[in-house]
N, CA, C, O and the ligand as a Tripos MOL2 file, in Angstrom:
@<TRIPOS>MOLECULE
protein
  273   271    69     0     0
PROTEIN
NO_CHARGES

@<TRIPOS>ATOM
      1 N          98.4550  108.1190  115.8620 N.3       1 MET1
      2 CA         99.0330  106.7930  115.5900 C.3       1 MET1
      3 C          98.2310  106.1010  114.4830 C.2       1 MET1
      4 O          97.0010  106.1420  114.4740 O.2       1 MET1
      5 N          98.9380  105.4750  113.5670 N.am      2 THR2
      6 CA         98.2990  104.8170  112.4270 C.3       2 THR2
      7 C          98.8010  103.3820  112.3420 C.2       2 THR2
      8 O          99.9870  103.1220  112.5450 O.2       2 THR2
      9 N          97.9090  102.4600  112.0450 N.am      3 THR3
     10 CA         98.3130  101.0690  111.8130 C.3       3 THR3
     11 C          97.8600  100.6730  110.4190 C.2       3 THR3
     12 O          96.6880  100.8050  110.0690 O.2       3 THR3
     13 N          98.8190  100.1790  109.6200 N.am      4 VAL4
     14 CA         98.4990   99.7590  108.2590 C.3       4 VAL4
     15 C          99.0470   98.3550  108.0460 C.2       4 VAL4
     16 O         100.1660   98.0470  108.4560 O.2       4 VAL4
     17 N          98.2570   97.5120  107.4060 N.am      5 THR5
     18 CA         98.7430   96.1820  107.0300 C.3       5 THR5
     19 C          99.0620   96.1890  105.5450 C.2       5 THR5
     20 O          98.1910   96.4110  104.7030 O.2       5 THR5
     21 N         100.3320   95.9410  105.2430 N.am      6 TYR6
     22 CA        100.7880   95.9140  103.8610 C.3       6 TYR6
     23 C         100.8830   94.4840  103.3800 C.2       6 TYR6
     24 O         101.2760   93.5850  104.1230 O.2       6 TYR6
     25 N         100.5180   94.2900  102.1300 N.am      7 SER7
     26 CA        100.6830   93.0030  101.4840 C.3       7 SER7
     27 C         102.0690   93.0040  100.8230 C.2       7 SER7
     28 O         102.3640   93.8570   99.9860 O.2       7 SER7
     29 N         102.9170   92.0340  101.2090 N.am      8 ILE8
     30 CA        104.2940   92.0050  100.7090 C.3       8 ILE8
     31 C         104.5790   90.6340  100.0940 C.2       8 ILE8
     32 O         104.9890   89.7020  100.7860 O.2       8 ILE8
     33 N         104.3530   90.5260   98.7760 N.am      9 PRO9
     34 CA        104.4650   89.2170   98.1130 C.3       9 PRO9
     35 C         105.8420   88.5730   98.2330 C.2       9 PRO9
     36 O         105.9400   87.3460   98.1910 O.2       9 PRO9
     37 N         106.9110   89.3590   98.3790 N.am     10 ASN10
     38 CA        108.2690   88.8000   98.4490 C.3      10 ASN10
     39 C         108.6000   88.0690   99.7440 C.2      10 ASN10
     40 O         109.6630   87.4550   99.8300 O.2      10 ASN10
     41 N         107.7550   88.1080  100.7320 N.am     11 ILE11
     42 CA        108.0540   87.3810  101.9800 C.3      11 ILE11
     43 C         107.9920   85.8800  101.6930 C.2      11 ILE11
     44 O         106.9620   85.3590  101.2660 O.2      11 ILE11
     45 N         109.1220   85.1890  101.9380 N.am     12 SER12
     46 CA        109.1010   83.7520  101.6650 C.3      12 SER12
     47 C         109.5800   82.8970  102.8230 C.2      12 SER12
     48 O         109.3590   81.6860  102.8130 O.2      12 SER12
     49 N         110.2280   83.4830  103.8220 N.am     13 CYS13
     50 CA        110.7090   82.6630  104.9280 C.3      13 CYS13
     51 C         110.8980   83.5200  106.1800 C.2      13 CYS13
     52 O         110.6520   84.7260  106.1760 O.2      13 CYS13
     53 N         111.3310   82.8760  107.2200 N.am     14 GLY14
     54 CA        111.5140   83.5680  108.4890 C.3      14 GLY14
     55 C         112.5710   84.6510  108.4360 C.2      14 GLY14
     56 O         112.5240   85.6290  109.1830 O.2      14 GLY14
     57 N         113.5370   84.4580  107.5310 N.am     15 HIS15
     58 CA        114.5670   85.4850  107.3890 C.3      15 HIS15
     59 C         113.9730   86.7880  106.8530 C.2      15 HIS15
     60 O         114.3420   87.8760  107.2960 O.2      15 HIS15
     61 N         113.0680   86.6660  105.9140 N.am     16 CYS16
     62 CA        112.3740   87.8490  105.3780 C.3      16 CYS16
     63 C         111.6360   88.5730  106.5050 C.2      16 CYS16
     64 O         111.7060   89.7950  106.6290 O.2      16 CYS16
     65 N         110.9420   87.8020  107.3080 N.am     17 VAL17
     66 CA        110.1920   88.3700  108.4350 C.3      17 VAL17
     67 C         111.1360   89.1510  109.3450 C.2      17 VAL17
     68 O         110.8430   90.2770  109.7460 O.2      17 VAL17
     69 N         112.2680   88.5370  109.6620 N.am     18 HIS18
     70 CA        113.2420   89.1760  110.5380 C.3      18 HIS18
     71 C         113.7990   90.4560  109.9130 C.2      18 HIS18
     72 O         113.8970   91.4850  110.5810 O.2      18 HIS18
     73 N         114.1640   90.3890  108.6290 N.am     19 THR19
     74 CA        114.7300   91.5540  107.9440 C.3      19 THR19
     75 C         113.7400   92.7170  107.9510 C.2      19 THR19
     76 O         114.1020   93.8450  108.2850 O.2      19 THR19
     77 N         112.5090   92.4430  107.5860 N.am     20 ILE20
     78 CA        111.5000   93.4990  107.5430 C.3      20 ILE20
     79 C         111.3010   94.0970  108.9320 C.2      20 ILE20
     80 O         111.2790   95.3170  109.0970 O.2      20 ILE20
     81 N         111.1600   93.2330  109.9170 N.am     21 GLN21
     82 CA        110.9170   93.7460  111.2770 C.3      21 GLN21
     83 C         112.0780   94.5860  111.7700 C.2      21 GLN21
     84 O         111.8700   95.6380  112.3740 O.2      21 GLN21
     85 N         113.3110   94.1320  111.5180 N.am     22 SER22
     86 CA        114.4370   94.8920  112.0650 C.3      22 SER22
     87 C         114.6870   96.1750  111.2850 C.2      22 SER22
     88 O         115.0050   97.2010  111.8870 O.2      22 SER22
     89 N         114.5500   96.1460  109.9630 N.am     23 GLU23
     90 CA        114.7890   97.3650  109.1690 C.3      23 GLU23
     91 C         113.7080   98.4170  109.4190 C.2      23 GLU23
     92 O         114.0150   99.5900  109.6370 O.2      23 GLU23
     93 N         112.4620   98.0010  109.3880 N.am     24 VAL24
     94 CA        111.3830   98.9890  109.5160 C.3      24 VAL24
     95 C         111.3300   99.5600  110.9320 C.2      24 VAL24
     96 O         111.0170  100.7360  111.1150 O.2      24 VAL24
     97 N         111.6310   98.7390  111.9270 N.am     25 SER25
     98 CA        111.5500   99.2750  113.2890 C.3      25 SER25
     99 C         112.6620  100.2790  113.5890 C.2      25 SER25
    100 O         112.5870  101.0040  114.5810 O.2      25 SER25
    101 N         113.6980  100.3290  112.7360 N.am     26 ASP26
    102 CA        114.7600  101.3310  112.8960 C.3      26 ASP26
    103 C         114.3330  102.7320  112.4570 C.2      26 ASP26
    104 O         114.9950  103.7190  112.7760 O.2      26 ASP26
    105 N         113.2310  102.8080  111.7300 N.am     27 LEU27
    106 CA        112.7460  104.1010  111.2440 C.3      27 LEU27
    107 C         112.1400  104.8880  112.4040 C.2      27 LEU27
    108 O         111.3160  104.3690  113.1570 O.2      27 LEU27
    109 N         112.5630  106.1580  112.5370 N.am     28 ALA28
    110 CA        112.0510  106.9870  113.6330 C.3      28 ALA28
    111 C         110.5440  107.1600  113.5120 C.2      28 ALA28
    112 O         110.0420  107.5430  112.4560 O.2      28 ALA28
    113 N         109.8290  106.8800  114.5840 N.am     29 GLY29
    114 CA        108.3850  107.0400  114.5990 C.3      29 GLY29
    115 C         107.6310  105.7190  114.4760 C.2      29 GLY29
    116 O         106.4290  105.6520  114.7320 O.2      29 GLY29
    117 N         108.3580  104.6630  114.0790 N.am     30 VAL30
    118 CA        107.7060  103.3580  113.9700 C.3      30 VAL30
    119 C         107.5920  102.7390  115.3570 C.2      30 VAL30
    120 O         108.5840  102.5930  116.0700 O.2      30 VAL30
    121 N         106.3730  102.3810  115.7230 N.am     31 VAL31
    122 CA        106.0980  101.8670  117.0620 C.3      31 VAL31
    123 C         106.1780  100.3440  117.0910 C.2      31 VAL31
    124 O         106.7600   99.7700  118.0120 O.2      31 VAL31
    125 N         105.6010   99.6920  116.0930 N.am     32 SER32
    126 CA        105.7060   98.2330  116.0460 C.3      32 SER32
    127 C         105.5830   97.7180  114.6210 C.2      32 SER32
    128 O         104.9310   98.3190  113.7660 O.2      32 SER32
    129 N         106.2400   96.5710  114.3960 N.am     33 VAL33
    130 CA        106.2180   95.9250  113.0900 C.3      33 VAL33
    131 C         105.9850   94.4470  113.3220 C.2      33 VAL33
    132 O         106.7340   93.8020  114.0570 O.2      33 VAL33
    133 N         104.9640   93.9150  112.7060 N.am     34 SER34
    134 CA        104.7090   92.4970  112.8310 C.3      34 SER34
    135 C         104.5130   91.9050  111.4430 C.2      34 SER34
    136 O         103.4800   92.1040  110.8030 O.2      34 SER34
    137 N         105.5380   91.1640  110.9880 N.am     35 ALA35
    138 CA        105.4480   90.5540  109.6610 C.3      35 ALA35
    139 C         104.9560   89.1190  109.8070 C.2      35 ALA35
    140 O         105.2620   88.4380  110.7860 O.2      35 ALA35
    141 N         104.1950   88.6770  108.8220 N.am     36 ASP36
    142 CA        103.6280   87.3300  108.8600 C.3      36 ASP36
    143 C         104.0440   86.5550  107.6140 C.2      36 ASP36
    144 O         103.7180   86.9320  106.4890 O.2      36 ASP36
    145 N         104.7650   85.4730  107.8410 N.am     37 GLN37
    146 CA        105.3340   84.6800  106.7560 C.3      37 GLN37
    147 C         104.2560   83.9850  105.9210 C.2      37 GLN37
    148 O         104.3800   83.9040  104.6990 O.2      37 GLN37
    149 N         103.2170   83.4910  106.5600 N.am     38 THR38
    150 CA        102.1670   82.7500  105.8560 C.3      38 THR38
    151 C         101.2420   83.6800  105.0780 C.2      38 THR38
    152 O         100.9240   83.4310  103.9150 O.2      38 THR38
    153 N         100.8220   84.7420  105.7290 N.am     39 ALA39
    154 CA         99.9120   85.6970  105.0760 C.3      39 ALA39
    155 C         100.6540   86.6230  104.1130 C.2      39 ALA39
    156 O         100.0380   87.2690  103.2660 O.2      39 ALA39
    157 N         101.9830   86.6840  104.2490 N.am     40 ARG40
    158 CA        102.8160   87.6080  103.4670 C.3      40 ARG40
    159 C         102.3440   89.0500  103.6380 C.2      40 ARG40
    160 O         102.0580   89.7660  102.6780 O.2      40 ARG40
    161 N         102.2780   89.4300  104.8930 N.am     41 THR41
    162 CA        101.8740   90.7860  105.2330 C.3      41 THR41
    163 C         102.8040   91.3340  106.3140 C.2      41 THR41
    164 O         103.5150   90.5870  106.9850 O.2      41 THR41
    165 N         102.7790   92.6410  106.4590 N.am     42 ALA42
    166 CA        103.4470   93.2830  107.5850 C.3      42 ALA42
    167 C         102.4900   94.3400  108.1270 C.2      42 ALA42
    168 O         102.0350   95.2230  107.3990 O.2      42 ALA42
    169 N         102.1980   94.2320  109.4080 N.am     43 THR43
    170 CA        101.3360   95.2050  110.0640 C.3      43 THR43
    171 C         102.2310   96.1660  110.8260 C.2      43 THR43
    172 O         102.9680   95.7700  111.7290 O.2      43 THR43
    173 N         102.1530   97.4360  110.4470 N.am     44 ILE44
    174 CA        103.0860   98.4350  110.9670 C.3      44 ILE44
    175 C         102.3040   99.5570  111.6460 C.2      44 ILE44
    176 O         101.3960  100.1480  111.0610 O.2      44 ILE44
    177 N         102.6780   99.8340  112.8900 N.am     45 THR45
    178 CA        102.0770  100.9440  113.6240 C.3      45 THR45
    179 C         103.1160  102.0480  113.7280 C.2      45 THR45
    180 O         104.2560  101.8200  114.1310 O.2      45 THR45
    181 N         102.6900  103.2620  113.3520 N.am     46 PHE46
    182 CA        103.6590  104.3700  113.3450 C.3      46 PHE46
    183 C         102.9920  105.6840  113.6930 C.2      46 PHE46
    184 O         101.7690  105.8250  113.6610 O.2      46 PHE46
    185 N         103.8360  106.6310  114.0250 N.am     47 ASP47
    186 CA        103.3960  107.9760  114.3790 C.3      47 ASP47
    187 C         104.4380  108.9420  113.8120 C.2      47 ASP47
    188 O         105.4810  108.5080  113.3240 O.2      47 ASP47
    189 N         104.1650  110.2460  113.8710 N.am     48 VAL48
    190 CA        105.1580  111.2020  113.3850 C.3      48 VAL48
    191 C         106.4830  110.9740  114.1190 C.2      48 VAL48
    192 O         106.4670  110.6400  115.3030 O.2      48 VAL48
    193 N         107.6310  111.1460  113.4480 N.am     49 PRO49
    194 CA        107.8170  111.6880  112.0980 C.3      49 PRO49
    195 C         107.6770  110.6610  110.9660 C.2      49 PRO49
    196 O         107.8460  111.0280  109.8030 O.2      49 PRO49
    197 N         107.3790  109.4050  111.2590 N.am     50 ALA50
    198 CA        107.2770  108.4240  110.1740 C.3      50 ALA50
    199 C         106.0310  108.6930  109.3310 C.2      50 ALA50
    200 O         104.9860  109.0830  109.8530 O.2      50 ALA50
    201 N         106.1570  108.4790  108.0270 N.am     51 THR51
    202 CA        105.0110  108.6250  107.1320 C.3      51 THR51
    203 C         104.8540  107.3290  106.3380 C.2      51 THR51
    204 O         105.7880  106.5380  106.2080 O.2      51 THR51
    205 N         103.6660  107.1420  105.8230 N.am     52 GLU52
    206 CA        103.4090  105.9440  105.0400 C.3      52 GLU52
    207 C         104.3220  105.9050  103.8080 C.2      52 GLU52
    208 O         104.7940  104.8450  103.3990 O.2      52 GLU52
    209 N         104.5540  107.0720  103.2380 N.am     53 GLU53
    210 CA        105.4230  107.1820  102.0690 C.3      53 GLU53
    211 C         106.8460  106.6800  102.3820 C.2      53 GLU53
    212 O         107.4560  105.9500  101.6010 O.2      53 GLU53
    213 N         107.3460  107.1000  103.5540 N.am     54 GLN54
    214 CA        108.6850  106.6850  103.9910 C.3      54 GLN54
    215 C         108.7620  105.1760  104.1920 C.2      54 GLN54
    216 O         109.7230  104.5260  103.7800 O.2      54 GLN54
    217 N         107.7430  104.6400  104.8270 N.am     55 ILE55
    218 CA        107.7170  103.2040  105.0920 C.3      55 ILE55
    219 C         107.6920  102.4310  103.7860 C.2      55 ILE55
    220 O         108.4240  101.4530  103.6280 O.2      55 ILE55
    221 N         106.8620  102.8570  102.8560 N.am     56 LYS56
    222 CA        106.7760  102.1670  101.5750 C.3      56 LYS56
    223 C         108.0650  102.2830  100.7810 C.2      56 LYS56
    224 O         108.4500  101.3390  100.0910 O.2      56 LYS56
    225 N         108.7390  103.4260  100.8670 N.am     57 SER57
    226 CA        109.9860  103.5190  100.1100 C.3      57 SER57
    227 C         111.0900  102.6950  100.7690 C.2      57 SER57
    228 O         111.9520  102.1540  100.0760 O.2      57 SER57
    229 N         111.0740  102.5930  102.0980 N.am     58 LEU58
    230 CA        112.0410  101.7160  102.7710 C.3      58 LEU58
    231 C         111.7900  100.2520  102.3960 C.2      58 LEU58
    232 O         112.7340   99.5140  102.1150 O.2      58 LEU58
    233 N         110.5540   99.8410  102.3900 N.am     59 LEU59
    234 CA        110.2250   98.4530  102.0190 C.3      59 LEU59
    235 C         110.7130   98.1390  100.5980 C.2      59 LEU59
    236 O         111.2390   97.0570  100.3350 O.2      59 LEU59
    237 N         110.5290   99.1000   99.6950 N.am     60 ALA60
    238 CA        110.9770   98.8990   98.3150 C.3      60 ALA60
    239 C         112.5060   98.8180   98.2520 C.2      60 ALA60
    240 O         113.0670   98.0110   97.5120 O.2      60 ALA60
    241 N         113.1680   99.6700   99.0430 N.am     61 GLU61
    242 CA        114.6260   99.7250   99.0800 C.3      61 GLU61
    243 C         115.2420   98.3980   99.5500 C.2      61 GLU61
    244 O         116.2790   97.9840   99.0310 O.2      61 GLU61
    245 N         114.6270   97.7450  100.5020 N.am     62 ILE62
    246 CA        115.1710   96.4900  101.0280 C.3      62 ILE62
    247 C         114.6140   95.2800  100.2660 C.2      62 ILE62
    248 O         114.7710   94.1360  100.6930 O.2      62 ILE62
    249 N         113.9690   95.5530   99.1420 N.am     63 ASN63
    250 CA        113.4750   94.4920   98.2550 C.3      63 ASN63
    251 C         112.2130   93.7670   98.6920 C.2      63 ASN63
    252 O         111.9480   92.6370   98.2830 O.2      63 ASN63
    253 N         111.4550   94.4340   99.5200 N.am     64 TYR64
    254 CA        110.1480   93.8820   99.9150 C.3      64 TYR64
    255 C         109.0600   94.9160   99.6380 C.2      64 TYR64
    256 O         108.4000   95.3980  100.5590 O.2      64 TYR64
    257 N         108.8780   95.2530   98.3480 N.am     65 PRO65
    258 CA        107.8850   96.2820   98.0380 C.3      65 PRO65
    259 C         106.4750   95.8550   98.4480 C.2      65 PRO65
    260 O         106.0880   94.6950   98.3030 O.2      65 PRO65
    261 N         105.7220   96.8240   98.9640 N.am     66 ALA66
    262 CA        104.3430   96.5610   99.3630 C.3      66 ALA66
    263 C         103.4530   96.6130   98.1300 C.2      66 ALA66
    264 O         103.6340   97.4530   97.2480 O.2      66 ALA66
    265 N         102.4940   95.7040   98.0870 N.am     67 ALA67
    266 CA        101.5640   95.6660   96.9550 C.3      67 ALA67
    267 C         100.4050   96.6350   97.1330 C.2      67 ALA67
    268 O          99.6430   96.8760   96.1970 O.2      67 ALA67
    269 N         100.2710   97.1870   98.3230 N.am     68 ASN68
    270 CA         99.1640   98.1400   98.5580 C.3      68 ASN68
    271 C          99.6810   99.4470   99.1220 C.2      68 ASN68
    272 O          98.8970  100.3610   99.3810 O.2      68 ASN68
    273 CU        113.0840   84.8510  103.3400 Cu       69 CU69
@<TRIPOS>BOND
     1     1     2 1
     2     2     3 1
     3     3     4 2
     4     3     5 am
     5     5     6 1
     6     6     7 1
     7     7     8 2
     8     7     9 am
     9     9    10 1
    10    10    11 1
    11    11    12 2
    12    11    13 am
    13    13    14 1
    14    14    15 1
    15    15    16 2
    16    15    17 am
    17    17    18 1
    18    18    19 1
    19    19    20 2
    20    19    21 am
    21    21    22 1
    22    22    23 1
    23    23    24 2
    24    23    25 am
    25    25    26 1
    26    26    27 1
    27    27    28 2
    28    27    29 am
    29    29    30 1
    30    30    31 1
    31    31    32 2
    32    31    33 am
    33    33    34 1
    34    34    35 1
    35    35    36 2
    36    35    37 am
    37    37    38 1
    38    38    39 1
    39    39    40 2
    40    39    41 am
    41    41    42 1
    42    42    43 1
    43    43    44 2
    44    43    45 am
    45    45    46 1
    46    46    47 1
    47    47    48 2
    48    47    49 am
    49    49    50 1
    50    50    51 1
    51    51    52 2
    52    51    53 am
    53    53    54 1
    54    54    55 1
    55    55    56 2
    56    55    57 am
    57    57    58 1
    58    58    59 1
    59    59    60 2
    60    59    61 am
    61    61    62 1
    62    62    63 1
    63    63    64 2
    64    63    65 am
    65    65    66 1
    66    66    67 1
    67    67    68 2
    68    67    69 am
    69    69    70 1
    70    70    71 1
    71    71    72 2
    72    71    73 am
    73    73    74 1
    74    74    75 1
    75    75    76 2
    76    75    77 am
    77    77    78 1
    78    78    79 1
    79    79    80 2
    80    79    81 am
    81    81    82 1
    82    82    83 1
    83    83    84 2
    84    83    85 am
    85    85    86 1
    86    86    87 1
    87    87    88 2
    88    87    89 am
    89    89    90 1
    90    90    91 1
    91    91    92 2
    92    91    93 am
    93    93    94 1
    94    94    95 1
    95    95    96 2
    96    95    97 am
    97    97    98 1
    98    98    99 1
    99    99   100 2
   100    99   101 am
   101   101   102 1
   102   102   103 1
   103   103   104 2
   104   103   105 am
   105   105   106 1
   106   106   107 1
   107   107   108 2
   108   107   109 am
   109   109   110 1
   110   110   111 1
   111   111   112 2
   112   111   113 am
   113   113   114 1
   114   114   115 1
   115   115   116 2
   116   115   117 am
   117   117   118 1
   118   118   119 1
   119   119   120 2
   120   119   121 am
   121   121   122 1
   122   122   123 1
   123   123   124 2
   124   123   125 am
   125   125   126 1
   126   126   127 1
   127   127   128 2
   128   127   129 am
   129   129   130 1
   130   130   131 1
   131   131   132 2
   132   131   133 am
   133   133   134 1
   134   134   135 1
   135   135   136 2
   136   135   137 am
   137   137   138 1
   138   138   139 1
   139   139   140 2
   140   139   141 am
   141   141   142 1
   142   142   143 1
   143   143   144 2
   144   143   145 am
   145   145   146 1
   146   146   147 1
   147   147   148 2
   148   147   149 am
   149   149   150 1
   150   150   151 1
   151   151   152 2
   152   151   153 am
   153   153   154 1
   154   154   155 1
   155   155   156 2
   156   155   157 am
   157   157   158 1
   158   158   159 1
   159   159   160 2
   160   159   161 am
   161   161   162 1
   162   162   163 1
   163   163   164 2
   164   163   165 am
   165   165   166 1
   166   166   167 1
   167   167   168 2
   168   167   169 am
   169   169   170 1
   170   170   171 1
   171   171   172 2
   172   171   173 am
   173   173   174 1
   174   174   175 1
   175   175   176 2
   176   175   177 am
   177   177   178 1
   178   178   179 1
   179   179   180 2
   180   179   181 am
   181   181   182 1
   182   182   183 1
   183   183   184 2
   184   183   185 am
   185   185   186 1
   186   186   187 1
   187   187   188 2
   188   187   189 am
   189   189   190 1
   190   190   191 1
   191   191   192 2
   192   191   193 am
   193   193   194 1
   194   194   195 1
   195   195   196 2
   196   195   197 am
   197   197   198 1
   198   198   199 1
   199   199   200 2
   200   199   201 am
   201   201   202 1
   202   202   203 1
   203   203   204 2
   204   203   205 am
   205   205   206 1
   206   206   207 1
   207   207   208 2
   208   207   209 am
   209   209   210 1
   210   210   211 1
   211   211   212 2
   212   211   213 am
   213   213   214 1
   214   214   215 1
   215   215   216 2
   216   215   217 am
   217   217   218 1
   218   218   219 1
   219   219   220 2
   220   219   221 am
   221   221   222 1
   222   222   223 1
   223   223   224 2
   224   223   225 am
   225   225   226 1
   226   226   227 1
   227   227   228 2
   228   227   229 am
   229   229   230 1
   230   230   231 1
   231   231   232 2
   232   231   233 am
   233   233   234 1
   234   234   235 1
   235   235   236 2
   236   235   237 am
   237   237   238 1
   238   238   239 1
   239   239   240 2
   240   239   241 am
   241   241   242 1
   242   242   243 1
   243   243   244 2
   244   243   245 am
   245   245   246 1
   246   246   247 1
   247   247   248 2
   248   247   249 am
   249   249   250 1
   250   250   251 1
   251   251   252 2
   252   251   253 am
   253   253   254 1
   254   254   255 1
   255   255   256 2
   256   255   257 am
   257   257   258 1
   258   258   259 1
   259   259   260 2
   260   259   261 am
   261   261   262 1
   262   262   263 1
   263   263   264 2
   264   263   265 am
   265   265   266 1
   266   266   267 1
   267   267   268 2
   268   267   269 am
   269   269   270 1
   270   270   271 1
   271   271   272 2
@<TRIPOS>SUBSTRUCTURE
     1 MET1         2 RESIDUE 1 A MET
     2 THR2         6 RESIDUE 1 A THR
     3 THR3        10 RESIDUE 1 A THR
     4 VAL4        14 RESIDUE 1 A VAL
     5 THR5        18 RESIDUE 1 A THR
     6 TYR6        22 RESIDUE 1 A TYR
     7 SER7        26 RESIDUE 1 A SER
     8 ILE8        30 RESIDUE 1 A ILE
     9 PRO9        34 RESIDUE 1 A PRO
    10 ASN10       38 RESIDUE 1 A ASN
    11 ILE11       42 RESIDUE 1 A ILE
    12 SER12       46 RESIDUE 1 A SER
    13 CYS13       50 RESIDUE 1 A CYS
    14 GLY14       54 RESIDUE 1 A GLY
    15 HIS15       58 RESIDUE 1 A HIS
    16 CYS16       62 RESIDUE 1 A CYS
    17 VAL17       66 RESIDUE 1 A VAL
    18 HIS18       70 RESIDUE 1 A HIS
    19 THR19       74 RESIDUE 1 A THR
    20 ILE20       78 RESIDUE 1 A ILE
    21 GLN21       82 RESIDUE 1 A GLN
    22 SER22       86 RESIDUE 1 A SER
    23 GLU23       90 RESIDUE 1 A GLU
    24 VAL24       94 RESIDUE 1 A VAL
    25 SER25       98 RESIDUE 1 A SER
    26 ASP26      102 RESIDUE 1 A ASP
    27 LEU27      106 RESIDUE 1 A LEU
    28 ALA28      110 RESIDUE 1 A ALA
    29 GLY29      114 RESIDUE 1 A GLY
    30 VAL30      118 RESIDUE 1 A VAL
    31 VAL31      122 RESIDUE 1 A VAL
    32 SER32      126 RESIDUE 1 A SER
    33 VAL33      130 RESIDUE 1 A VAL
    34 SER34      134 RESIDUE 1 A SER
    35 ALA35      138 RESIDUE 1 A ALA
    36 ASP36      142 RESIDUE 1 A ASP
    37 GLN37      146 RESIDUE 1 A GLN
    38 THR38      150 RESIDUE 1 A THR
    39 ALA39      154 RESIDUE 1 A ALA
    40 ARG40      158 RESIDUE 1 A ARG
    41 THR41      162 RESIDUE 1 A THR
    42 ALA42      166 RESIDUE 1 A ALA
    43 THR43      170 RESIDUE 1 A THR
    44 ILE44      174 RESIDUE 1 A ILE
    45 THR45      178 RESIDUE 1 A THR
    46 PHE46      182 RESIDUE 1 A PHE
    47 ASP47      186 RESIDUE 1 A ASP
    48 VAL48      190 RESIDUE 1 A VAL
    49 PRO49      194 RESIDUE 1 A PRO
    50 ALA50      198 RESIDUE 1 A ALA
    51 THR51      202 RESIDUE 1 A THR
    52 GLU52      206 RESIDUE 1 A GLU
    53 GLU53      210 RESIDUE 1 A GLU
    54 GLN54      214 RESIDUE 1 A GLN
    55 ILE55      218 RESIDUE 1 A ILE
    56 LYS56      222 RESIDUE 1 A LYS
    57 SER57      226 RESIDUE 1 A SER
    58 LEU58      230 RESIDUE 1 A LEU
    59 LEU59      234 RESIDUE 1 A LEU
    60 ALA60      238 RESIDUE 1 A ALA
    61 GLU61      242 RESIDUE 1 A GLU
    62 ILE62      246 RESIDUE 1 A ILE
    63 ASN63      250 RESIDUE 1 A ASN
    64 TYR64      254 RESIDUE 1 A TYR
    65 PRO65      258 RESIDUE 1 A PRO
    66 ALA66      262 RESIDUE 1 A ALA
    67 ALA67      266 RESIDUE 1 A ALA
    68 ASN68      270 RESIDUE 1 A ASN
    69 CU69       273 GROUP 0 **** ****
């Protein structure tokens, strides 16, 4: 199990938080997603088959690219 906190500059409101949490948690292997509107971060815990590469490409696809 891996937990990574991504910096996501595009987070601007509660809707962004909701979108990120619901989209990323649909990915197989993702255990939890906690996005923070003030810090503009998302802390994601995942295990196989999810990979960091997959998570980052999904974030980019939904218009919330990670800065790290
Ligand atoms: Cu928003």
